[in-house]
mmCIF entry with sequence, helices, sheets and N, C-alpha, C, O atoms, coordinates in Angstrom:
data_MODEL
# 
_entry.id   MODEL 
# 
_entity.id                         1 
_entity.type                       polymer 
_entity.pdbx_number_of_molecules   1 
# 
_entity_poly.entity_id                      1 
_entity_poly.type                           'polypeptide(L)' 
_entity_poly.nstd_linkage                   no 
_entity_poly.nstd_monomer                   no 
_entity_poly.pdbx_seq_one_letter_code       MPGWLACDFRTRFVTGGFLEADGEVWDATGSLVAQSRQLALVPRG 
_entity_poly.pdbx_seq_one_letter_code_can   MPGWLACDFRTRFVTGGFLEADGEVWDATGSLVAQSRQLALVPRG 
_entity_poly.pdbx_strand_id                 A 
# 
loop_
_entity_poly_seq.entity_id 
_entity_poly_seq.num 
_entity_poly_seq.mon_id 
_entity_poly_seq.hetero 
1 1  MET n 
1 2  PRO n 
1 3  GLY n 
1 4  TRP n 
1 5  LEU n 
1 6  ALA n 
1 7  CYS n 
1 8  ASP n 
1 9  PHE n 
1 10 ARG n 
1 11 THR n 
1 12 ARG n 
1 13 PHE n 
1 14 VAL n 
1 15 THR n 
1 16 GLY n 
1 17 GLY n 
1 18 PHE n 
1 19 LEU n 
1 20 GLU n 
1 21 ALA n 
1 22 ASP n 
1 23 GLY n 
1 24 GLU n 
1 25 VAL n 
1 26 TRP n 
1 27 ASP n 
1 28 ALA n 
1 29 THR n 
1 30 GLY n 
1 31 SER n 
1 32 LEU n 
1 33 VAL n 
1 34 ALA n 
1 35 GLN n 
1 36 SER n 
1 37 ARG n 
1 38 GLN n 
1 39 LEU n 
1 40 ALA n 
1 41 LEU n 
1 42 VAL n 
1 43 PRO n 
1 44 ARG n 
1 45 GLY n 
# 
_struct_asym.id          A 
_struct_asym.entity_id   1 
# 
_struct_sheet.id               AA1 
_struct_sheet.type             ? 
_struct_sheet.number_strands   3 
_struct_sheet.details          ? 
# 
loop_
_struct_sheet_order.sheet_id 
_struct_sheet_order.range_id_1 
_struct_sheet_order.range_id_2 
_struct_sheet_order.offset 
_struct_sheet_order.sense 
AA1 1 2 ? anti-parallel 
AA1 2 3 ? anti-parallel 
# 
loop_
_struct_sheet_range.sheet_id 
_struct_sheet_range.id 
_struct_sheet_range.beg_label_comp_id 
_struct_sheet_range.beg_label_asym_id 
_struct_sheet_range.beg_label_seq_id 
_struct_sheet_range.pdbx_beg_PDB_ins_code 
_struct_sheet_range.end_label_comp_id 
_struct_sheet_range.end_label_asym_id 
_struct_sheet_range.end_label_seq_id 
_struct_sheet_range.pdbx_end_PDB_ins_code 
_struct_sheet_range.beg_auth_comp_id 
_struct_sheet_range.beg_auth_asym_id 
_struct_sheet_range.beg_auth_seq_id 
_struct_sheet_range.end_auth_comp_id 
_struct_sheet_range.end_auth_asym_id 
_struct_sheet_range.end_auth_seq_id 
AA1 1 ALA A 6  ? THR A 15 ? ALA A 6  THR A 15 
AA1 2 PHE A 18 ? TRP A 26 ? PHE A 18 TRP A 26 
AA1 3 LEU A 32 ? LEU A 41 ? LEU A 32 LEU A 41 
# 
loop_
_atom_site.group_PDB 
_atom_site.id 
_atom_site.type_symbol 
_atom_site.label_atom_id 
_atom_site.label_alt_id 
_atom_site.label_comp_id 
_atom_site.label_asym_id 
_atom_site.label_entity_id 
_atom_site.label_seq_id 
_atom_site.pdbx_PDB_ins_code 
_atom_site.Cartn_x 
_atom_site.Cartn_y 
_atom_site.Cartn_z 
_atom_site.occupancy 
_atom_site.B_iso_or_equiv 
_atom_site.pdbx_formal_charge 
_atom_site.auth_seq_id 
_atom_site.auth_comp_id 
_atom_site.auth_asym_id 
_atom_site.auth_atom_id 
_atom_site.pdbx_PDB_model_num 
ATOM 1   N N  . MET A 1 1  ? 18.486 -14.534 -35.832 1.00 0.00 ? 1  MET A N  1 
ATOM 2   C CA . MET A 1 1  ? 17.368 -13.574 -36.041 1.00 0.00 ? 1  MET A CA 1 
ATOM 3   C C  . MET A 1 1  ? 16.938 -13.053 -34.671 1.00 0.00 ? 1  MET A C  1 
ATOM 4   O O  . MET A 1 1  ? 16.657 -13.815 -33.746 1.00 0.00 ? 1  MET A O  1 
ATOM 5   N N  . PRO A 1 2  ? 16.897 -11.681 -34.578 1.00 0.00 ? 2  PRO A N  1 
ATOM 6   C CA . PRO A 1 2  ? 16.387 -11.092 -33.417 1.00 0.00 ? 2  PRO A CA 1 
ATOM 7   C C  . PRO A 1 2  ? 14.947 -11.375 -33.182 1.00 0.00 ? 2  PRO A C  1 
ATOM 8   O O  . PRO A 1 2  ? 14.211 -11.645 -34.131 1.00 0.00 ? 2  PRO A O  1 
ATOM 9   N N  . GLY A 1 3  ? 14.491 -11.321 -31.889 1.00 0.00 ? 3  GLY A N  1 
ATOM 10  C CA . GLY A 1 3  ? 13.185 -11.473 -31.567 1.00 0.00 ? 3  GLY A CA 1 
ATOM 11  C C  . GLY A 1 3  ? 12.923 -12.241 -30.319 1.00 0.00 ? 3  GLY A C  1 
ATOM 12  O O  . GLY A 1 3  ? 13.854 -12.541 -29.572 1.00 0.00 ? 3  GLY A O  1 
ATOM 13  N N  . TRP A 1 4  ? 11.719 -12.563 -30.074 1.00 0.00 ? 4  TRP A N  1 
ATOM 14  C CA . TRP A 1 4  ? 11.458 -13.253 -28.822 1.00 0.00 ? 4  TRP A CA 1 
ATOM 15  C C  . TRP A 1 4  ? 11.837 -14.739 -28.958 1.00 0.00 ? 4  TRP A C  1 
ATOM 16  O O  . TRP A 1 4  ? 11.905 -15.324 -30.039 1.00 0.00 ? 4  TRP A O  1 
ATOM 17  N N  . LEU A 1 5  ? 12.079 -15.298 -27.735 1.00 0.00 ? 5  LEU A N  1 
ATOM 18  C CA . LEU A 1 5  ? 12.422 -16.758 -27.671 1.00 0.00 ? 5  LEU A CA 1 
ATOM 19  C C  . LEU A 1 5  ? 11.296 -17.413 -26.800 1.00 0.00 ? 5  LEU A C  1 
ATOM 20  O O  . LEU A 1 5  ? 10.814 -16.808 -25.842 1.00 0.00 ? 5  LEU A O  1 
ATOM 21  N N  . ALA A 1 6  ? 10.895 -18.666 -27.164 1.00 0.00 ? 6  ALA A N  1 
ATOM 22  C CA . ALA A 1 6  ? 9.957  -19.443 -26.317 1.00 0.00 ? 6  ALA A CA 1 
ATOM 23  C C  . ALA A 1 6  ? 10.845 -20.548 -25.742 1.00 0.00 ? 6  ALA A C  1 
ATOM 24  O O  . ALA A 1 6  ? 11.700 -21.153 -26.390 1.00 0.00 ? 6  ALA A O  1 
ATOM 25  N N  . CYS A 1 7  ? 10.539 -20.749 -24.413 1.00 0.00 ? 7  CYS A N  1 
ATOM 26  C CA . CYS A 1 7  ? 11.373 -21.752 -23.748 1.00 0.00 ? 7  CYS A CA 1 
ATOM 27  C C  . CYS A 1 7  ? 10.425 -22.708 -23.034 1.00 0.00 ? 7  CYS A C  1 
ATOM 28  O O  . CYS A 1 7  ? 9.437  -22.277 -22.440 1.00 0.00 ? 7  CYS A O  1 
ATOM 29  N N  . ASP A 1 8  ? 10.726 -24.017 -23.088 1.00 0.00 ? 8  ASP A N  1 
ATOM 30  C CA . ASP A 1 8  ? 9.976  -24.999 -22.371 1.00 0.00 ? 8  ASP A CA 1 
ATOM 31  C C  . ASP A 1 8  ? 10.988 -25.909 -21.576 1.00 0.00 ? 8  ASP A C  1 
ATOM 32  O O  . ASP A 1 8  ? 11.831 -26.612 -22.134 1.00 0.00 ? 8  ASP A O  1 
ATOM 33  N N  . PHE A 1 9  ? 10.822 -25.824 -20.272 1.00 0.00 ? 9  PHE A N  1 
ATOM 34  C CA . PHE A 1 9  ? 11.694 -26.655 -19.412 1.00 0.00 ? 9  PHE A CA 1 
ATOM 35  C C  . PHE A 1 9  ? 10.709 -27.576 -18.570 1.00 0.00 ? 9  PHE A C  1 
ATOM 36  O O  . PHE A 1 9  ? 9.645  -27.133 -18.139 1.00 0.00 ? 9  PHE A O  1 
ATOM 37  N N  . ARG A 1 10 ? 11.090 -28.770 -18.380 1.00 0.00 ? 10 ARG A N  1 
ATOM 38  C CA . ARG A 1 10 ? 10.285 -29.750 -17.608 1.00 0.00 ? 10 ARG A CA 1 
ATOM 39  C C  . ARG A 1 10 ? 11.161 -30.804 -16.886 1.00 0.00 ? 10 ARG A C  1 
ATOM 40  O O  . ARG A 1 10 ? 12.274 -31.156 -17.278 1.00 0.00 ? 10 ARG A O  1 
ATOM 41  N N  . THR A 1 11 ? 10.544 -31.252 -15.819 1.00 0.00 ? 11 THR A N  1 
ATOM 42  C CA . THR A 1 11 ? 11.231 -32.370 -15.126 1.00 0.00 ? 11 THR A CA 1 
ATOM 43  C C  . THR A 1 11 ? 10.281 -33.573 -15.130 1.00 0.00 ? 11 THR A C  1 
ATOM 44  O O  . THR A 1 11 ? 9.155  -33.462 -14.644 1.00 0.00 ? 11 THR A O  1 
ATOM 45  N N  . ARG A 1 12 ? 10.692 -34.664 -15.642 1.00 0.00 ? 12 ARG A N  1 
ATOM 46  C CA . ARG A 1 12 ? 9.835  -35.826 -15.747 1.00 0.00 ? 12 ARG A CA 1 
ATOM 47  C C  . ARG A 1 12 ? 10.149 -36.878 -14.680 1.00 0.00 ? 12 ARG A C  1 
ATOM 48  O O  . ARG A 1 12 ? 9.249  -37.644 -14.335 1.00 0.00 ? 12 ARG A O  1 
ATOM 49  N N  . PHE A 1 13 ? 11.368 -36.962 -14.137 1.00 0.00 ? 13 PHE A N  1 
ATOM 50  C CA . PHE A 1 13 ? 11.749 -37.979 -13.187 1.00 0.00 ? 13 PHE A CA 1 
ATOM 51  C C  . PHE A 1 13 ? 12.426 -37.292 -12.017 1.00 0.00 ? 13 PHE A C  1 
ATOM 52  O O  . PHE A 1 13 ? 13.312 -36.453 -12.176 1.00 0.00 ? 13 PHE A O  1 
ATOM 53  N N  . VAL A 1 14 ? 11.975 -37.680 -10.839 1.00 0.00 ? 14 VAL A N  1 
ATOM 54  C CA . VAL A 1 14 ? 12.642 -37.370 -9.545  1.00 0.00 ? 14 VAL A CA 1 
ATOM 55  C C  . VAL A 1 14 ? 12.805 -38.616 -8.839  1.00 0.00 ? 14 VAL A C  1 
ATOM 56  O O  . VAL A 1 14 ? 11.802 -39.178 -8.399  1.00 0.00 ? 14 VAL A O  1 
ATOM 57  N N  . THR A 1 15 ? 13.973 -39.122 -8.677  1.00 0.00 ? 15 THR A N  1 
ATOM 58  C CA . THR A 1 15 ? 14.161 -40.451 -7.948  1.00 0.00 ? 15 THR A CA 1 
ATOM 59  C C  . THR A 1 15 ? 15.482 -40.472 -7.270  1.00 0.00 ? 15 THR A C  1 
ATOM 60  O O  . THR A 1 15 ? 16.429 -39.858 -7.761  1.00 0.00 ? 15 THR A O  1 
ATOM 61  N N  . GLY A 1 16 ? 15.593 -41.144 -6.171  1.00 0.00 ? 16 GLY A N  1 
ATOM 62  C CA . GLY A 1 16 ? 16.866 -41.403 -5.436  1.00 0.00 ? 16 GLY A CA 1 
ATOM 63  C C  . GLY A 1 16 ? 17.559 -40.173 -5.095  1.00 0.00 ? 16 GLY A C  1 
ATOM 64  O O  . GLY A 1 16 ? 18.783 -40.226 -4.971  1.00 0.00 ? 16 GLY A O  1 
ATOM 65  N N  . GLY A 1 17 ? 16.921 -39.024 -4.920  1.00 0.00 ? 17 GLY A N  1 
ATOM 66  C CA . GLY A 1 17 ? 17.548 -37.724 -4.541  1.00 0.00 ? 17 GLY A CA 1 
ATOM 67  C C  . GLY A 1 17 ? 18.012 -36.949 -5.698  1.00 0.00 ? 17 GLY A C  1 
ATOM 68  O O  . GLY A 1 17 ? 18.628 -35.899 -5.516  1.00 0.00 ? 17 GLY A O  1 
ATOM 69  N N  . PHE A 1 18 ? 17.744 -37.419 -6.944  1.00 0.00 ? 18 PHE A N  1 
ATOM 70  C CA . PHE A 1 18 ? 18.137 -36.716 -8.223  1.00 0.00 ? 18 PHE A CA 1 
ATOM 71  C C  . PHE A 1 18 ? 16.860 -36.340 -9.025  1.00 0.00 ? 18 PHE A C  1 
ATOM 72  O O  . PHE A 1 18 ? 15.812 -36.981 -8.952  1.00 0.00 ? 18 PHE A O  1 
ATOM 73  N N  . LEU A 1 19 ? 17.035 -35.330 -9.732  1.00 0.00 ? 19 LEU A N  1 
ATOM 74  C CA . LEU A 1 19 ? 16.030 -34.964 -10.901 1.00 0.00 ? 19 LEU A CA 1 
ATOM 75  C C  . LEU A 1 19 ? 16.657 -34.779 -12.207 1.00 0.00 ? 19 LEU A C  1 
ATOM 76  O O  . LEU A 1 19 ? 17.814 -34.368 -12.290 1.00 0.00 ? 19 LEU A O  1 
ATOM 77  N N  . GLU A 1 20 ? 15.913 -35.078 -13.280 1.00 0.00 ? 20 GLU A N  1 
ATOM 78  C CA . GLU A 1 20 ? 16.387 -34.887 -14.643 1.00 0.00 ? 20 GLU A CA 1 
ATOM 79  C C  . GLU A 1 20 ? 15.470 -33.692 -15.170 1.00 0.00 ? 20 GLU A C  1 
ATOM 80  O O  . GLU A 1 20 ? 14.243 -33.716 -15.071 1.00 0.00 ? 20 GLU A O  1 
ATOM 81  N N  . ALA A 1 21 ? 16.138 -32.720 -15.700 1.00 0.00 ? 21 ALA A N  1 
ATOM 82  C CA . ALA A 1 21 ? 15.459 -31.548 -16.315 1.00 0.00 ? 21 ALA A CA 1 
ATOM 83  C C  . ALA A 1 21 ? 15.778 -31.423 -17.724 1.00 0.00 ? 21 ALA A C  1 
ATOM 84  O O  . ALA A 1 21 ? 16.957 -31.458 -18.078 1.00 0.00 ? 21 ALA A O  1 
ATOM 85  N N  . ASP A 1 22 ? 14.805 -31.276 -18.585 1.00 0.00 ? 22 ASP A N  1 
ATOM 86  C CA . ASP A 1 22 ? 15.003 -31.178 -20.060 1.00 0.00 ? 22 ASP A CA 1 
ATOM 87  C C  . ASP A 1 22 ? 14.528 -29.800 -20.534 1.00 0.00 ? 22 ASP A C  1 
ATOM 88  O O  . ASP A 1 22 ? 13.500 -29.349 -20.029 1.00 0.00 ? 22 ASP A O  1 
ATOM 89  N N  . GLY A 1 23 ? 15.144 -29.143 -21.397 1.00 0.00 ? 23 GLY A N  1 
ATOM 90  C CA . GLY A 1 23 ? 14.767 -27.785 -21.866 1.00 0.00 ? 23 GLY A CA 1 
ATOM 91  C C  . GLY A 1 23 ? 14.879 -27.715 -23.409 1.00 0.00 ? 23 GLY A C  1 
ATOM 92  O O  . GLY A 1 23 ? 15.714 -28.375 -24.027 1.00 0.00 ? 23 GLY A O  1 
ATOM 93  N N  . GLU A 1 24 ? 13.996 -26.880 -23.995 1.00 0.00 ? 24 GLU A N  1 
ATOM 94  C CA . GLU A 1 24 ? 14.147 -26.503 -25.426 1.00 0.00 ? 24 GLU A CA 1 
ATOM 95  C C  . GLU A 1 24 ? 13.920 -25.033 -25.571 1.00 0.00 ? 24 GLU A C  1 
ATOM 96  O O  . GLU A 1 24 ? 13.127 -24.462 -24.822 1.00 0.00 ? 24 GLU A O  1 
ATOM 97  N N  . VAL A 1 25 ? 14.578 -24.395 -26.499 1.00 0.00 ? 25 VAL A N  1 
ATOM 98  C CA . VAL A 1 25 ? 14.482 -23.009 -26.822 1.00 0.00 ? 25 VAL A CA 1 
ATOM 99  C C  . VAL A 1 25 ? 14.177 -22.861 -28.254 1.00 0.00 ? 25 VAL A C  1 
ATOM 100 O O  . VAL A 1 25 ? 14.855 -23.435 -29.105 1.00 0.00 ? 25 VAL A O  1 
ATOM 101 N N  . TRP A 1 26 ? 13.086 -22.039 -28.570 1.00 0.00 ? 26 TRP A N  1 
ATOM 102 C CA . TRP A 1 26 ? 12.568 -21.900 -29.916 1.00 0.00 ? 26 TRP A CA 1 
ATOM 103 C C  . TRP A 1 26 ? 12.688 -20.390 -30.215 1.00 0.00 ? 26 TRP A C  1 
ATOM 104 O O  . TRP A 1 26 ? 12.426 -19.565 -29.340 1.00 0.00 ? 26 TRP A O  1 
ATOM 105 N N  . ASP A 1 27 ? 13.110 -20.009 -31.530 1.00 0.00 ? 27 ASP A N  1 
ATOM 106 C CA . ASP A 1 27 ? 13.154 -18.640 -31.903 1.00 0.00 ? 27 ASP A CA 1 
ATOM 107 C C  . ASP A 1 27 ? 11.757 -18.239 -32.407 1.00 0.00 ? 27 ASP A C  1 
ATOM 108 O O  . ASP A 1 27 ? 10.785 -18.993 -32.405 1.00 0.00 ? 27 ASP A O  1 
ATOM 109 N N  . ALA A 1 28 ? 11.767 -16.828 -32.887 1.00 0.00 ? 28 ALA A N  1 
ATOM 110 C CA . ALA A 1 28 ? 10.492 -16.273 -33.363 1.00 0.00 ? 28 ALA A CA 1 
ATOM 111 C C  . ALA A 1 28 ? 10.000 -16.910 -34.636 1.00 0.00 ? 28 ALA A C  1 
ATOM 112 O O  . ALA A 1 28 ? 8.827  -16.767 -34.979 1.00 0.00 ? 28 ALA A O  1 
ATOM 113 N N  . THR A 1 29 ? 10.832 -17.588 -35.323 1.00 0.00 ? 29 THR A N  1 
ATOM 114 C CA . THR A 1 29 ? 10.429 -18.320 -36.602 1.00 0.00 ? 29 THR A CA 1 
ATOM 115 C C  . THR A 1 29 ? 9.876  -19.696 -36.294 1.00 0.00 ? 29 THR A C  1 
ATOM 116 O O  . THR A 1 29 ? 9.309  -20.340 -37.178 1.00 0.00 ? 29 THR A O  1 
ATOM 117 N N  . GLY A 1 30 ? 10.030 -20.182 -35.020 1.00 0.00 ? 30 GLY A N  1 
ATOM 118 C CA . GLY A 1 30 ? 9.491  -21.550 -34.821 1.00 0.00 ? 30 GLY A CA 1 
ATOM 119 C C  . GLY A 1 30 ? 10.693 -22.523 -34.934 1.00 0.00 ? 30 GLY A C  1 
ATOM 120 O O  . GLY A 1 30 ? 10.438 -23.726 -34.880 1.00 0.00 ? 30 GLY A O  1 
ATOM 121 N N  . SER A 1 31 ? 11.899 -22.146 -35.076 1.00 0.00 ? 31 SER A N  1 
ATOM 122 C CA . SER A 1 31 ? 13.052 -23.058 -35.184 1.00 0.00 ? 31 SER A CA 1 
ATOM 123 C C  . SER A 1 31 ? 13.610 -23.377 -33.838 1.00 0.00 ? 31 SER A C  1 
ATOM 124 O O  . SER A 1 31 ? 13.774 -22.476 -33.015 1.00 0.00 ? 31 SER A O  1 
ATOM 125 N N  . LEU A 1 32 ? 13.907 -24.617 -33.578 1.00 0.00 ? 32 LEU A N  1 
ATOM 126 C CA . LEU A 1 32 ? 14.597 -25.018 -32.335 1.00 0.00 ? 32 LEU A CA 1 
ATOM 127 C C  . LEU A 1 32 ? 16.014 -24.589 -32.431 1.00 0.00 ? 32 LEU A C  1 
ATOM 128 O O  . LEU A 1 32 ? 16.759 -24.974 -33.331 1.00 0.00 ? 32 LEU A O  1 
ATOM 129 N N  . VAL A 1 33 ? 16.392 -23.722 -31.410 1.00 0.00 ? 33 VAL A N  1 
ATOM 130 C CA . VAL A 1 33 ? 17.777 -23.197 -31.494 1.00 0.00 ? 33 VAL A CA 1 
ATOM 131 C C  . VAL A 1 33 ? 18.651 -23.792 -30.316 1.00 0.00 ? 33 VAL A C  1 
ATOM 132 O O  . VAL A 1 33 ? 19.875 -23.666 -30.357 1.00 0.00 ? 33 VAL A O  1 
ATOM 133 N N  . ALA A 1 34 ? 18.042 -24.420 -29.298 1.00 0.00 ? 34 ALA A N  1 
ATOM 134 C CA . ALA A 1 34 ? 18.858 -24.940 -28.233 1.00 0.00 ? 34 ALA A CA 1 
ATOM 135 C C  . ALA A 1 34 ? 18.105 -26.093 -27.550 1.00 0.00 ? 34 ALA A C  1 
ATOM 136 O O  . ALA A 1 34 ? 16.874 -26.108 -27.573 1.00 0.00 ? 34 ALA A O  1 
ATOM 137 N N  . GLN A 1 35 ? 18.803 -27.043 -26.953 1.00 0.00 ? 35 GLN A N  1 
ATOM 138 C CA . GLN A 1 35 ? 18.285 -28.093 -26.164 1.00 0.00 ? 35 GLN A CA 1 
ATOM 139 C C  . GLN A 1 35 ? 19.211 -28.234 -24.967 1.00 0.00 ? 35 GLN A C  1 
ATOM 140 O O  . GLN A 1 35 ? 20.406 -27.953 -25.070 1.00 0.00 ? 35 GLN A O  1 
ATOM 141 N N  . SER A 1 36 ? 18.655 -28.681 -23.796 1.00 0.00 ? 36 SER A N  1 
ATOM 142 C CA . SER A 1 36 ? 19.473 -28.882 -22.669 1.00 0.00 ? 36 SER A CA 1 
ATOM 143 C C  . SER A 1 36 ? 18.907 -30.129 -21.900 1.00 0.00 ? 36 SER A C  1 
ATOM 144 O O  . SER A 1 36 ? 17.718 -30.445 -21.929 1.00 0.00 ? 36 SER A O  1 
ATOM 145 N N  . ARG A 1 37 ? 19.871 -30.797 -21.217 1.00 0.00 ? 37 ARG A N  1 
ATOM 146 C CA . ARG A 1 37 ? 19.447 -31.887 -20.299 1.00 0.00 ? 37 ARG A CA 1 
ATOM 147 C C  . ARG A 1 37 ? 20.339 -31.726 -19.119 1.00 0.00 ? 37 ARG A C  1 
ATOM 148 O O  . ARG A 1 37 ? 21.551 -31.562 -19.258 1.00 0.00 ? 37 ARG A O  1 
ATOM 149 N N  . GLN A 1 38 ? 19.740 -31.773 -17.933 1.00 0.00 ? 38 GLN A N  1 
ATOM 150 C CA . GLN A 1 38 ? 20.542 -31.546 -16.643 1.00 0.00 ? 38 GLN A CA 1 
ATOM 151 C C  . GLN A 1 38 ? 20.193 -32.607 -15.613 1.00 0.00 ? 38 GLN A C  1 
ATOM 152 O O  . GLN A 1 38 ? 19.003 -32.868 -15.435 1.00 0.00 ? 38 GLN A O  1 
ATOM 153 N N  . LEU A 1 39 ? 21.069 -33.197 -14.967 1.00 0.00 ? 39 LEU A N  1 
ATOM 154 C CA . LEU A 1 39 ? 20.914 -34.040 -13.852 1.00 0.00 ? 39 LEU A CA 1 
ATOM 155 C C  . LEU A 1 39 ? 21.379 -33.243 -12.569 1.00 0.00 ? 39 LEU A C  1 
ATOM 156 O O  . LEU A 1 39 ? 22.497 -32.733 -12.499 1.00 0.00 ? 39 LEU A O  1 
ATOM 157 N N  . ALA A 1 40 ? 20.435 -33.173 -11.553 1.00 0.00 ? 40 ALA A N  1 
ATOM 158 C CA . ALA A 1 40 ? 20.693 -32.396 -10.449 1.00 0.00 ? 40 ALA A CA 1 
ATOM 159 C C  . ALA A 1 40 ? 20.243 -33.081 -9.151  1.00 0.00 ? 40 ALA A C  1 
ATOM 160 O O  . ALA A 1 40 ? 19.381 -33.959 -9.176  1.00 0.00 ? 40 ALA A O  1 
ATOM 161 N N  . LEU A 1 41 ? 20.847 -32.661 -7.986  1.00 0.00 ? 41 LEU A N  1 
ATOM 162 C CA . LEU A 1 41 ? 20.435 -33.086 -6.713  1.00 0.00 ? 41 LEU A CA 1 
ATOM 163 C C  . LEU A 1 41 ? 19.194 -32.399 -6.338  1.00 0.00 ? 41 LEU A C  1 
ATOM 164 O O  . LEU A 1 41 ? 19.070 -31.199 -6.583  1.00 0.00 ? 41 LEU A O  1 
ATOM 165 N N  . VAL A 1 42 ? 18.218 -33.107 -5.730  1.00 0.00 ? 42 VAL A N  1 
ATOM 166 C CA . VAL A 1 42 ? 16.951 -32.501 -5.185  1.00 0.00 ? 42 VAL A CA 1 
ATOM 167 C C  . VAL A 1 42 ? 17.403 -31.836 -3.867  1.00 0.00 ? 42 VAL A C  1 
ATOM 168 O O  . VAL A 1 42 ? 18.098 -32.458 -3.064  1.00 0.00 ? 42 VAL A O  1 
ATOM 169 N N  . PRO A 1 43 ? 17.009 -30.583 -3.654  1.00 0.00 ? 43 PRO A N  1 
ATOM 170 C CA . PRO A 1 43 ? 17.390 -29.948 -2.462  1.00 0.00 ? 43 PRO A CA 1 
ATOM 171 C C  . PRO A 1 43 ? 16.642 -30.425 -1.279  1.00 0.00 ? 43 PRO A C  1 
ATOM 172 O O  . PRO A 1 43 ? 15.464 -30.773 -1.370  1.00 0.00 ? 43 PRO A O  1 
ATOM 173 N N  . ARG A 1 44 ? 17.331 -30.449 -0.129  1.00 0.00 ? 44 ARG A N  1 
ATOM 174 C CA . ARG A 1 44 ? 16.720 -31.061 1.105   1.00 0.00 ? 44 ARG A CA 1 
ATOM 175 C C  . ARG A 1 44 ? 15.964 -29.889 1.800   1.00 0.00 ? 44 ARG A C  1 
ATOM 176 O O  . ARG A 1 44 ? 16.386 -28.736 1.721   1.00 0.00 ? 44 ARG A O  1 
ATOM 177 N N  . GLY A 1 45 ? 14.944 -30.187 2.419   1.00 0.00 ? 45 GLY A N  1 
ATOM 178 C CA . GLY A 1 45 ? 14.312 -29.173 3.194   1.00 0.00 ? 45 GLY A CA 1 
ATOM 179 C C  . GLY A 1 45 ? 13.002 -29.444 3.623   1.00 0.00 ? 45 GLY A C  1 
ATOM 180 O O  . GLY A 1 45 ? 12.390 -28.616 4.297   1.00 0.00 ? 45 GLY A O  1 
# 
């Protein structure tokens, strides 16, 4: 269905130089259409 998407991305854990990021994408009708989980290195700086 065309229309706006609502996205929610968050990081709950940052430890040992890594972070875990979770995401959800909801369509205009309120249906969950995608989920994601990513493990990434924390940038140095």
